[in-house]
C-alpha positions in Angstrom: -22.1 -10.2 -3.1 -21.6 -6.5 -4.8 -24.0 -3.8 -4.0 -24.9 -1.3 -6.5 -25.2 1.5 -4.1 -22.5 1.3 -1.7 -23.6 2.4 2.0 -19.6 2.4 3.3 -16.5 4.1 1.9 -12.9 3.7 2.4 -10.0 6.0 1.7 -6.9 4.3 0.5 -3.9 6.2 0.9 -1.3 5.4 -2.0 2.2 6.3 -3.0 4.6 5.7 -6.0 6.0 2.3 -5.9 3.6 0.8 -3.4 3.8 -3.1 -3.3 0.9 -4.2 -5.9 -0.7 -6.8 -3.8 -1.1 -4.6 -0.9 -3.1 -2.0 -3.2 -4.9 -4.1 -5.9 -6.0 -6.9 -3.7 -7.6 -4.9 -0.9 -8.9 -2.3 -3.6 -10.6 -4.9 -5.4 -12.0 -7.1 -2.5 -13.6 -4.0 -0.9 -15.2 -3.3 -4.0 -16.5 -6.7 -4.5 -18.2 -6.2 -1.2 -20.1 -3.2 -2.4 -17.7 -0.8 -0.4 -16.9 2.3 -2.3 -13.1 3.1 -2.5 -11.4 6.3 -3.0 -7.9 6.6 -3.7 -5.5 9.5 -3.0 -1.8 10.0 -3.2 -0.1 13.0 -1.7 1.4 15.2 -4.3 -0.9 13.9 -7.0 -4.0 15.2 -8.6 -7.0 13.2 -9.5 -6.4 11.2 -12.5 -2.6 11.0 -12.1 -1.2 7.5 -11.9 0.6 5.8 -9.1 3.1 3.0 -10.1 3.2 -0.3 -8.3 5.7 -3.1 -7.7 5.8 -6.7 -7.4 8.6 -8.1 -5.4 10.1 -11.2 -7.2 12.4 -13.8 -5.8 15.9 -13.1 -7.3 16.7 -17.0 -7.2 14.9 -17.6 -10.3 17.4 -15.0 -12.0 20.3 -16.2 -10.0 20.3 -13.4 -7.2 20.5 -14.1 -3.8 18.0 -11.2 -2.8 14.5 -10.0 -4.0 14.2 -8.2 -7.3 11.3 -5.4 -8.4 9.2 -5.7 -11.3 6.8 -3.1 -12.4 3.1 -3.8 -11.6 0.1 -1.7 -12.3 -0.5 1.6 -12.9 -2.8 2.6 -10.2 -4.9 5.8 -10.8 -5.5 8.4 -8.0 -9.2 9.3 -7.7 -9.0 12.3 -5.5 -6.8 15.2 -4.6 -5.2 15.6 -1.1 -6.3 18.8 0.2 -3.9 20.4 3.0 -5.7 22.5 5.6 
């Protein structure tokens, strides 16, 4: 499935404490189909990390709401330039 020389490109806009599954799954799935994925986070430089979170059912812990757990450190690949 993967293509060594991607023809298509996607820019993924990220931010601190974004939902892990809404970021990592599309990022990895697009790459699996041979699509080049660049990531950018406003206010961050290329190489800086954006934190992700995972929503967890609080019922397991005795809470009546959801809790957030830390997910991946998602690395920004580009710097957003303002014109």
